C-alpha positions as a Markdown table, in Angstrom:
| # | Residue | x | y | z |
|---|---|---|---|---|
| 1 | Unk | -128.2 | 53.9 | 170.4 |
| 2 | Unk | -125.4 | 54.9 | 168.2 |
| 3 | Unk | -121.8 | 54.1 | 167.9 |
| 4 | Unk | -119.4 | 56.0 | 165.7 |
| 5 | Unk | -116.3 | 54.0 | 164.9 |
| 6 | Unk | -113.1 | 56.1 | 164.9 |
| 7 | Unk | -109.6 | 55.2 | 164.0 |
| 8 | Unk | -107.8 | 57.1 | 166.8 |
| 9 | Unk | -104.2 | 58.3 | 166.2 |
| 10 | Unk | -101.8 | 60.9 | 167.6 |
| 11 | Unk | -103.1 | 63.5 | 165.2 |
| 12 | Unk | -106.9 | 63.2 | 165.8 |
| 13 | Unk | -107.2 | 62.0 | 169.3 |
| 14 | Unk | -107.9 | 65.3 | 171.1 |
| 15 | Unk | -110.4 | 66.5 | 168.6 |
| 16 | Unk | -112.3 | 63.2 | 168.5 |
| 17 | Unk | -112.5 | 62.9 | 172.3 |
| 18 | Unk | -113.2 | 66.5 | 173.1 |
| 19 | Unk | -117.0 | 66.1 | 173.6 |
| 20 | Unk | -119.2 | 63.2 | 174.7 |
| 21 | Unk | -118.3 | 59.7 | 175.6 |
| 22 | Unk | -115.4 | 58.0 | 173.9 |
| 23 | Unk | -114.0 | 54.4 | 174.3 |
| 24 | Unk | -110.5 | 53.9 | 173.2 |
| 25 | Unk | -108.9 | 50.4 | 173.0 |
| 26 | Unk | -105.1 | 50.5 | 173.0 |
| 27 | Unk | -104.1 | 47.3 | 171.3 |
| 28 | Unk | -101.8 | 45.3 | 169.2 |
| 29 | Unk | -104.1 | 44.1 | 166.3 |
| 30 | Unk | -101.9 | 41.0 | 165.9 |
| 31 | Unk | -102.7 | 39.8 | 169.4 |
| 32 | Unk | -105.8 | 37.5 | 169.5 |
| 33 | Unk | -106.9 | 38.8 | 172.9 |
| 34 | Unk | -106.9 | 42.4 | 171.6 |
| 35 | Unk | -108.9 | 41.5 | 168.5 |
| 36 | Unk | -111.5 | 39.7 | 170.7 |
| 37 | Unk | -111.7 | 42.6 | 173.2 |
| 38 | Unk | -112.2 | 45.1 | 170.3 |
| 39 | Unk | -115.3 | 43.2 | 169.2 |
| 40 | Unk | -116.7 | 43.0 | 172.8 |
| 41 | Unk | -116.1 | 46.7 | 173.4 |
| 42 | Unk | -118.0 | 47.6 | 170.2 |
| 43 | Unk | -120.9 | 45.3 | 171.1 |
| 44 | Unk | -121.0 | 46.8 | 174.6 |
| 45 | Unk | -121.0 | 50.3 | 173.2 |
| 46 | Unk | -123.7 | 49.4 | 170.8 |
| 47 | Unk | -126.0 | 48.1 | 173.5 |
| 48 | Unk | -126.2 | 51.3 | 175.6 |
| 49 | Unk | -128.7 | 53.9 | 174.5 |
| 50 | Unk | -126.4 | 56.8 | 174.0 |
| 51 | Unk | -124.0 | 58.3 | 171.5 |
| 52 | Unk | -120.5 | 56.8 | 171.9 |
| 53 | Unk | -117.4 | 57.2 | 169.9 |
| 54 | Unk | -115.5 | 53.9 | 169.9 |
| 55 | Unk | -112.2 | 53.0 | 168.3 |
| 56 | Unk | -108.9 | 51.3 | 168.4 |
| 57 | Unk | -105.5 | 52.7 | 168.8 |
| 58 | Unk | -102.7 | 50.5 | 167.5 |
| 59 | Unk | -99.8 | 51.1 | 170.0 |
| 60 | Unk | -97.2 | 50.8 | 167.3 |
| 61 | Unk | -98.9 | 53.5 | 165.2 |
| 62 | Unk | -99.7 | 55.8 | 168.2 |
| 63 | Unk | -96.6 | 55.9 | 170.3 |
| 64 | Unk | -97.2 | 59.4 | 171.6 |
| 65 | Unk | -100.7 | 58.5 | 172.8 |
| 66 | Unk | -99.5 | 55.3 | 174.4 |
| 67 | Unk | -96.8 | 57.2 | 176.2 |
| 68 | Unk | -99.1 | 60.1 | 177.2 |
| 69 | Unk | -101.6 | 57.7 | 178.8 |
| 70 | Unk | -98.8 | 55.4 | 180.2 |
| 71 | Unk | -100.2 | 52.3 | 178.5 |
| 72 | Unk | -98.0 | 49.5 | 179.7 |
| 73 | Unk | -100.1 | 46.5 | 178.9 |
| 74 | Unk | -102.6 | 45.6 | 176.3 |
| 75 | Unk | -105.5 | 45.6 | 175.9 |
| 76 | Unk | -106.1 | 48.8 | 177.8 |
| 77 | Unk | -109.4 | 50.5 | 177.5 |
| 78 | Unk | -109.8 | 54.2 | 178.3 |
| 79 | Unk | -113.2 | 55.7 | 178.8 |
| 80 | Unk | -113.0 | 59.4 | 178.1 |
| 81 | Unk | -115.8 | 61.9 | 178.8 |
| 82 | Unk | -115.6 | 65.4 | 177.4 |
| 83 | Unk | -111.8 | 65.1 | 176.9 |
| 84 | Unk | -110.9 | 63.7 | 180.3 |
| 85 | Unk | -110.1 | 60.1 | 181.2 |
| 86 | Unk | -112.7 | 58.9 | 183.6 |
| 87 | Unk | -111.9 | 55.2 | 183.8 |
| 88 | Unk | -109.2 | 52.8 | 182.7 |
| 89 | Unk | -109.6 | 49.1 | 182.2 |
| 90 | Unk | -106.6 | 46.8 | 181.7 |
| 91 | Unk | -106.9 | 43.3 | 180.5 |
| 92 | Unk | -109.6 | 41.3 | 178.9 |
| 93 | Unk | -113.2 | 42.1 | 180.0 |
| 94 | Unk | -116.5 | 40.4 | 179.1 |
| 95 | Unk | -119.3 | 42.4 | 177.4 |
| 96 | Unk | -121.5 | 42.6 | 180.4 |
| 97 | Unk | -118.7 | 44.0 | 182.6 |
| 98 | Unk | -117.9 | 46.6 | 179.9 |
| 99 | Unk | -121.6 | 47.7 | 179.7 |
| 100 | Unk | -121.6 | 48.3 | 183.5 |
| 101 | Unk | -118.4 | 50.4 | 183.2 |
| 102 | Unk | -119.8 | 52.5 | 180.3 |
| 103 | Unk | -123.2 | 53.1 | 181.9 |
| 104 | Unk | -121.5 | 54.7 | 184.9 |
| 105 | Unk | -120.4 | 57.5 | 182.7 |
| 106 | Unk | -123.6 | 58.3 | 180.8 |
């Protein structure tokens, strides 16, 4: 099991998500719910036995990405496989639910 933490932004997003499984949390780091969700997503990604890139995308610092993916509420989690969005989760999720969503895309 291996998680590589990435700070996603407008400039590196396409390169970082081009291959493999990536989990992107669109968030506002000042929001308590977003901070809690970030920790749970990292724990969930760490618990599956595959290589996963995981990172956050502060919506204020990534306006082009938020617009591109039509993020209208936070937290929003995108699961991206080989450069394509395969699932979107909106709102707070518990770790066990996140694990189930990630395992579907391995």
